[in-house]
C-alpha positions as CSV (number, residue, x, y, z in Angstrom):
1,M,120.9,90.3,55.3
2,T,119.3,86.8,55.3
3,T,115.6,86.7,54.5
4,H,112.9,84.2,55.5
5,P,109.5,83.3,54.2
6,T,106.6,85.5,55.3
7,P,104.5,83.7,57.9
8,P,100.9,82.9,57.1
9,P,98.2,85.6,58.0
10,E,97.0,83.5,61.0
11,C,100.4,83.4,62.6
12,P,100.8,85.7,65.6
13,A,104.1,86.9,64.3
14,H,102.7,88.0,61.0
15,A,102.0,91.6,61.9
16,A,105.4,92.0,63.5
17,R,107.3,90.8,60.4
18,A,107.7,92.6,57.2
19,Q,107.7,91.1,53.7
20,G,110.9,89.2,53.6
21,G,110.6,87.8,57.1
22,L,112.5,90.4,59.1
23,Y,111.0,91.4,62.5
24,R,109.9,95.0,63.0
25,L,111.1,96.8,66.1
26,H,108.3,99.3,65.6
27,G,104.5,99.0,65.8
28,P,102.2,97.8,68.5
29,E,103.3,94.1,68.5
30,A,106.9,95.0,69.1
31,Q,106.1,97.6,71.7
32,A,103.7,95.3,73.6
33,D,106.3,92.7,74.5
34,P,109.8,93.8,73.5
35,L,111.5,91.3,75.8
36,G,109.5,88.4,74.2
37,L,110.5,89.7,70.8
38,Y,114.2,89.8,71.8
39,E,114.1,86.2,72.8
40,K,112.5,85.2,69.5
41,L,115.3,87.0,67.7
42,R,117.9,85.4,69.8
43,A,116.5,81.9,69.2
44,E,116.4,82.5,65.4
45,Y,119.6,84.5,64.8
46,G,121.8,84.3,67.9
47,A,123.7,87.3,69.4
48,V,123.1,89.7,66.5
49,A,119.8,89.9,64.6
50,P,118.7,91.7,61.4
51,V,115.7,93.9,62.1
52,L,113.6,96.7,60.7
53,V,113.2,100.1,62.4
54,S,110.7,102.9,61.7
55,G,110.0,103.2,58.0
56,D,111.1,99.5,57.6
57,L,114.7,100.6,57.4
58,P,117.2,97.8,58.0
59,A,119.4,97.6,61.1
60,W,121.2,95.1,63.3
61,L,120.0,94.5,66.9
62,V,122.8,93.4,69.2
63,L,121.4,90.9,71.7
64,G,124.5,89.4,73.3
65,H,126.1,90.9,76.4
66,R,129.6,90.4,75.1
67,E,128.7,91.7,71.7
68,N,127.1,94.8,73.1
69,L,130.3,95.6,75.0
70,D,132.3,94.9,71.8
71,V,130.3,97.4,69.8
72,A,130.2,100.0,72.6
73,R,133.9,99.8,73.2
74,T,135.3,99.9,69.7
75,P,134.4,103.2,68.0
76,S,137.0,102.5,65.3
77,R,134.6,99.8,64.0
78,F,131.3,101.1,65.2
79,A,131.1,104.9,65.2
80,R,128.7,107.1,67.1
81,D,128.5,109.8,64.5
82,P,125.1,109.2,62.6
83,R,126.5,110.9,59.4
84,G,128.0,107.6,58.6
85,W,124.5,105.9,58.1
86,R,124.3,104.7,54.5
87,D,120.5,104.9,54.3
88,M,120.7,108.5,55.4
89,R,123.4,109.4,52.9
90,E,121.5,107.7,50.0
91,G,118.2,109.4,50.8
92,R,116.1,106.5,52.0
93,V,115.3,108.1,55.4
94,P,112.1,110.3,55.4
95,A,112.5,113.9,56.6
96,D,109.9,113.4,59.3
97,T,111.2,110.1,60.6
98,P,110.4,109.5,64.3
99,L,114.1,108.5,64.5
100,G,115.1,112.1,63.9
101,P,116.4,113.0,67.3
102,M,118.6,109.9,67.4
103,V,120.0,110.1,63.9
104,S,120.4,113.8,63.2
105,W,123.9,115.1,64.0
106,V,124.3,118.0,66.4
107,P,127.4,119.2,68.2
108,V,127.1,117.1,71.4
109,C,129.5,114.5,72.9
110,N,127.1,111.6,72.3
111,F,127.2,112.2,68.5
112,T,131.0,112.4,68.2
113,D,134.1,110.2,68.6
114,G,137.8,110.7,69.1
115,P,139.4,113.9,70.3
116,V,136.2,115.9,69.7
117,Q,134.2,113.6,71.9
118,E,136.9,113.5,74.5
119,R,136.9,117.3,74.7
120,L,133.1,117.7,74.9
121,R,132.5,114.7,77.2
122,G,135.4,115.7,79.4
123,A,133.7,119.1,80.1
124,V,130.4,117.4,80.9
125,V,131.9,114.7,83.2
126,E,134.2,117.0,85.1
127,S,131.4,119.5,85.6
128,L,129.0,116.8,86.9
129,E,131.6,115.6,89.2
130,R,131.8,118.9,90.9
131,F,128.4,118.4,92.5
132,D,128.4,117.5,96.2
133,K,126.5,114.2,96.4
134,R,125.1,115.1,99.8
135,G,123.8,118.4,98.3
136,I,122.1,116.4,95.5
137,R,120.4,114.2,98.1
138,R,119.2,117.2,100.0
139,Y,117.5,118.5,96.8
140,V,115.9,115.1,96.3
141,T,114.7,114.8,99.9
142,R,113.2,118.2,99.7
143,F,111.3,117.7,96.5
144,A,110.3,114.1,97.3
145,N,108.8,115.3,100.6
146,Q,106.9,118.0,98.8
147,L,105.5,115.4,96.3
148,V,104.5,113.1,99.1
149,D,102.8,116.0,101.0
150,R,100.5,116.5,98.0
151,I,99.2,113.0,98.1
152,A,99.6,111.9,101.8
153,G,96.2,112.9,102.9
154,D,94.3,111.2,100.0
155,G,95.0,107.6,100.6
156,Y,95.2,107.0,96.9
157,A,97.6,108.2,94.2
158,D,99.2,107.5,90.8
159,L,102.9,107.2,91.6
160,V,103.8,107.8,87.9
161,S,102.1,111.2,87.4
162,A,102.4,112.3,91.1
163,F,106.0,111.1,91.8
164,S,108.3,109.3,89.3
165,D,107.5,111.6,86.4
166,Q,108.1,114.8,88.4
167,L,111.0,114.2,90.9
168,P,113.9,113.8,88.4
169,M,113.1,117.0,86.5
170,L,112.5,119.0,89.7
171,V,116.0,118.0,90.8
172,M,117.7,118.5,87.5
173,T,116.3,122.0,86.9
174,Q,118.0,123.0,90.1
175,L,121.3,121.3,89.2
176,V,121.5,122.8,85.7
177,G,120.8,126.3,87.3
178,A,117.4,127.1,86.0
179,P,115.8,130.0,87.9
180,D,113.2,129.0,90.4
181,E,110.5,131.0,88.7
182,H,110.9,128.9,85.6
183,G,111.2,125.6,87.4
184,P,107.6,124.4,87.5
185,R,106.8,125.3,83.9
186,L,110.2,123.9,82.7
187,V,109.3,120.6,84.4
188,N,106.0,120.4,82.5
189,A,107.4,121.6,79.2
190,A,110.2,119.1,79.2
191,R,107.8,116.2,79.9
192,D,105.4,117.5,77.3
193,M,108.2,117.7,74.7
194,L,109.4,114.2,75.3
195,Q,105.9,112.8,74.9
196,G,105.6,114.3,71.5
197,T,102.2,115.9,72.2
198,E,100.4,118.5,70.1
199,T,102.1,121.2,72.1
200,A,105.6,119.7,71.9
201,L,106.9,122.4,69.7
202,Q,105.7,125.1,72.0
203,S,107.2,123.3,74.9
204,D,110.5,122.9,73.1
205,R,110.7,126.6,72.4
206,Y,110.2,127.3,76.1
207,V,112.9,124.9,77.1
208,T,115.3,126.3,74.5
209,Q,114.6,129.9,75.4
210,T,114.9,129.2,79.1
211,L,118.3,127.5,78.7
212,E,119.5,130.2,76.3
213,Q,118.6,132.9,78.9
214,L,120.4,130.8,81.5
215,V,123.6,130.7,79.5
216,V,123.6,134.5,79.0
217,E,122.9,135.1,82.7
218,R,125.6,132.6,83.9
219,K,128.2,134.2,81.6
220,E,127.6,137.5,83.5
221,K,127.0,136.0,86.9
222,P,128.4,132.5,87.5
223,A,126.8,130.3,90.2
224,H,127.2,126.8,91.7
225,D,125.5,124.9,88.9
226,L,126.1,122.9,85.7
227,A,125.6,125.8,83.3
228,S,128.3,127.9,85.0
229,W,130.8,125.0,85.2
230,L,130.3,124.2,81.5
231,I,130.8,127.8,80.6
232,E,134.0,128.2,82.6
233,H,135.5,124.8,81.8
234,P,139.0,124.8,80.2
235,A,137.6,123.0,77.1
236,A,136.2,126.4,76.1
237,L,132.8,125.3,74.9
238,T,130.9,127.6,72.6
239,D,127.5,129.0,73.7
240,T,125.8,126.6,71.4
241,E,127.8,123.6,72.8
242,V,126.9,124.7,76.3
243,L,123.2,125.0,75.4
244,M,123.1,121.6,73.6
245,H,124.8,119.8,76.5
246,L,122.4,121.4,79.1
247,R,119.5,120.1,77.0
248,V,121.1,116.6,76.7
249,V,121.7,116.3,80.4
250,L,118.3,117.7,81.3
251,I,116.3,115.5,79.0
252,A,118.3,112.3,79.3
253,A,118.3,112.5,83.1
254,Y,114.6,112.9,83.1
255,E,113.6,109.9,80.9
256,T,116.0,107.4,82.4
257,T,115.6,108.3,86.0
258,A,111.8,108.6,85.8
259,N,111.7,105.1,84.3
260,L,114.1,103.7,86.9
261,I,112.0,105.1,89.8
262,A,108.7,103.8,88.2
263,N,110.2,100.3,87.4
264,T,111.6,100.0,90.9
265,L,108.4,101.0,92.6
266,R,106.4,98.6,90.4
267,T,108.8,95.7,91.3
268,V,108.4,96.5,95.0
269,L,104.6,96.6,94.7
270,T,104.3,93.4,92.6
271,D,107.0,91.1,93.8
272,P,106.4,90.0,97.5
273,R,109.8,88.4,97.8
274,F,111.5,91.5,96.5
275,R,109.6,93.7,98.9
276,A,110.2,91.4,101.9
277,S,114.0,91.3,101.2
278,L,114.0,95.1,101.0
279,S,111.9,95.7,104.2
280,G,113.6,92.9,106.1
281,G,117.1,94.3,105.5
282,Q,118.4,91.4,103.3
283,M,118.5,93.9,100.5
284,T,119.4,97.6,100.6
285,L,117.7,100.1,98.3
286,P,120.9,100.5,96.2
287,D,120.9,96.7,95.8
288,A,117.3,96.9,94.7
289,L,118.1,99.5,92.1
290,E,120.9,97.4,90.6
291,Q,118.5,94.4,90.4
292,V,116.0,96.5,88.6
293,L,118.7,97.9,86.3
294,W,119.4,94.2,85.3
295,D,115.8,93.1,85.0
296,D,114.0,96.1,83.8
297,P,116.5,98.8,82.6
298,P,115.1,102.3,81.9
299,I,116.3,102.2,78.3
300,N,115.8,99.0,76.2
301,T,117.6,99.9,73.1
302,V,120.1,102.6,72.1
303,I,120.3,104.0,68.6
304,G,122.8,103.7,67.4
305,R,126.2,102.8,66.1
306,W,127.3,102.8,62.4
307,A,129.8,100.5,61.0
308,T,132.9,102.3,59.7
309,G,133.7,99.4,57.3
310,D,132.8,95.9,56.4
311,T,133.2,93.7,59.5
312,E,131.8,90.6,61.2
313,L,130.0,90.4,64.5
314,A,128.7,87.1,66.0
315,G,128.8,85.5,62.6
316,Q,126.8,88.2,60.8
317,Q,128.3,90.1,57.9
318,I,128.0,93.8,58.8
319,K,128.5,96.3,55.9
320,A,130.0,99.7,56.0
321,G,127.3,102.3,56.9
322,D,125.0,99.7,58.5
323,M,123.1,100.9,61.6
324,L,123.5,98.9,64.8
325,L,121.3,99.1,67.9
326,L,122.6,98.4,71.3
327,G,120.2,96.0,72.9
328,L,120.7,96.8,76.6
329,A,117.7,94.9,77.9
330,A,118.4,92.0,75.7
331,G,122.1,91.9,76.7
332,N,121.1,91.9,80.3
333,A,119.0,88.8,79.7
334,D,121.7,87.0,77.7
335,P,121.6,83.3,78.9
336,Q,125.4,83.2,78.3
337,I,125.8,85.4,81.4
338,R,122.5,84.8,83.2
339,P,121.4,81.2,82.6
340,D,119.0,81.5,85.5
341,R,117.4,85.0,85.8
342,S,115.8,84.1,89.1
343,V,119.3,84.1,90.7
344,S,120.1,87.3,92.5
345,V,122.8,89.6,91.1
346,F,123.5,91.4,94.3
347,G,126.7,93.4,94.1
348,N,127.1,92.9,90.3
349,R,127.1,96.1,88.3
350,S,128.1,94.6,85.0
351,H,124.7,95.2,83.5
352,L,124.3,97.3,80.4
353,A,121.7,99.7,81.7
354,F,124.0,102.7,81.2
355,S,125.7,101.3,78.2
356,S,129.5,101.1,78.2
357,G,132.7,102.4,76.6
358,A,133.4,106.0,75.7
359,H,129.7,106.9,75.6
360,E,128.6,105.3,78.9
361,C,126.1,107.5,80.7
362,P,128.1,110.2,82.5
363,G,125.3,111.0,84.9
364,Q,124.4,107.5,86.1
365,D,125.5,108.2,89.7
366,I,123.3,111.3,89.9
367,G,120.4,109.2,88.5
368,R,121.0,106.5,91.1
369,A,121.1,109.2,93.9
370,I,117.8,110.7,92.7
371,A,116.1,107.3,92.5
372,D,117.2,105.7,95.7
373,T,116.8,108.8,97.8
374,G,113.4,109.6,96.4
375,I,112.1,106.1,96.8
376,E,113.5,105.9,100.3
377,V,111.5,109.1,101.2
378,L,108.4,107.7,99.7
379,L,108.5,104.3,101.4
380,D,109.4,105.9,104.7
381,R,106.5,108.3,104.5
382,L,104.0,105.8,103.1
383,P,105.2,102.3,104.3
384,D,101.9,100.5,103.7
385,L,101.7,101.3,99.9
386,Q,99.7,98.7,98.1
387,L,99.0,98.4,94.3
388,A,95.4,99.5,93.7
389,V,94.9,97.4,90.6
390,G,96.0,94.0,89.5
391,A,99.6,93.8,88.2
392,S,98.3,92.5,84.8
393,E,96.3,95.8,84.4
394,L,99.4,98.0,84.3
395,Q,100.1,99.5,80.9
396,W,103.1,101.0,79.2
397,R,103.8,103.4,76.4
398,G,106.3,101.7,74.2
399,T,108.9,103.1,71.9
400,L,111.9,101.7,70.1
401,M,114.1,102.9,72.9
402,S,112.1,102.3,76.1
403,R,108.9,101.4,77.8
404,H,107.3,104.1,80.1
405,L,104.9,102.9,82.7
406,L,101.7,104.9,82.1
407,S,100.4,104.7,85.7
408,L,101.0,103.0,89.0
409,P,97.8,103.4,91.1
410,V,98.4,102.8,94.8
411,R,96.4,102.9,98.1
412,F,97.7,103.6,101.5
413,T,96.6,104.9,104.9
414,P,96.0,108.7,104.7
415,R,98.5,110.7,106.7
416,S,99.1,114.3,107.7
417,V,101.7,116.2,105.7
418,S,105.4,116.2,106.6
419,S,106.1,117.7,110.0
420,A,109.5,119.0,108.7
421,Q,109.7,122.8,108.7
422,P,110.6,123.9,105.1
423,G,113.5,126.2,104.6
424,P,113.3,129.4,102.6
425,E,114.3,127.6,99.4
426,Q,111.3,125.3,99.7
427,A,109.0,128.0,98.4
428,Y,109.7,126.3,95.0
429,E,106.3,125.0,94.1
430,V,105.8,121.5,92.8
431,P,104.0,121.8,89.5
432,P,100.6,120.1,88.9
433,V,100.1,117.3,86.5
434,P,99.4,118.9,83.1
435,P,95.8,118.6,81.9
436,Q,94.8,116.4,79.0
437,Q,95.2,118.1,75.6
438,P,92.0,118.5,73.6
439,A,91.5,116.1,70.7
440,V,93.0,117.2,67.4
441,P,92.1,115.8,64.0
442,A,94.6,113.2,62.7
443,A,95.6,115.3,59.6
444,A,96.4,118.2,61.9
445,R,98.4,116.0,64.2
446,S,100.4,114.7,61.3
447,R,101.2,118.3,60.1
448,R,102.2,119.5,63.5
449,R,104.4,116.5,64.3
450,A,106.3,116.4,61.0
451,G,109.8,117.7,61.7
452,W,109.2,118.7,65.3
453,W,112.3,116.9,66.3
454,R,114.4,119.1,63.9
455,R,113.3,122.1,66.0
456,L,113.9,120.1,69.1
457,F,117.6,119.9,68.2
458,G,117.8,123.4,66.7
459,L,117.7,122.1,63.1
460,R,115.9,124.0,60.3
């Protein structure tokens, strides 16, 4: 990879660059303004840029829209199986790397290619397609109304903790078939696990044990849910494969859909023209979601692909075993396809928000259904929502893969709770926001976090 002189200490880019001149995709500078960093890289390197990921390990970030499609759609050149990563094979990746969940192979469809991937993904896709979309929307409507009921009388709420962080998991626990009595705790445990808190391992064990119990129960007594359909699918998944794919669907659906809901609500509350188009009928809510999927996708970067041999991409010489990162947000902003980002993209679904090719997100339509139905309920119930802080005061938690809005404080006219009469199934209680964890010394945090992702994926 080409190297460049290290910038002087007073240069703003200094902290974001390592010795040798390559930009880091980790650390506070990269996380604070990832889109700005992508444009710096594009200006310097073009459609594919050499970068450093956690541990200052080398990788290639794909910035161009066409190049992202090329990588995603040609597994013969760029495999999804992380066992091809040269740095991992040669022992340069620390055992406790934060990249662990994304680079440690497990028997799931998103870590395989070819016939194995087709078998596993086929089972997931065909099982997801069995859901009645109207039934999904009924679940969303029910839970969205319950969440709004909890805040409607207050006149103030944080829409992240009270709505966007809760709705997707409430719906998905029902779709996978988790028993109602486990639902509220499973919601909190999955959120806790994804945030990597001090109790992440404990939460992970609860999620795993709940899904293991679910697989056992559904083998004896099938129901109308994802667990049952994966078990009975002709692909004959093993119990471990069923469990792993339930976890993947549950966790992936939570993070992406929660971010999509939060990003859409933020756009509605901070962009007067966007809100006016939506409320005035010039834009439908599905149109609004697609615009947000272009401008602020729920996942910025996907790790990863690994070159199966020496090849060239956008003039860069890629070596066998190199890691490549799909730059979904960067590709969506590629000036080759969007020379003017202020121009509407209504009706255009060629964005990269759900990736592309054989590993394109299989649950994207379910995610869309959860987001647009939930937001519709919220805006219908609380039509005068207003941001309670300045837009510049909003903060995010950044990672290599995504930015998660920390809070979205709003004010509105207090209202009575929903007049709709709940059915018997609505006894399912929406879980409270988990309390803050007590402070833990840094050394203890380090010991607890080391290797937590291995247990997360059943590795020892």
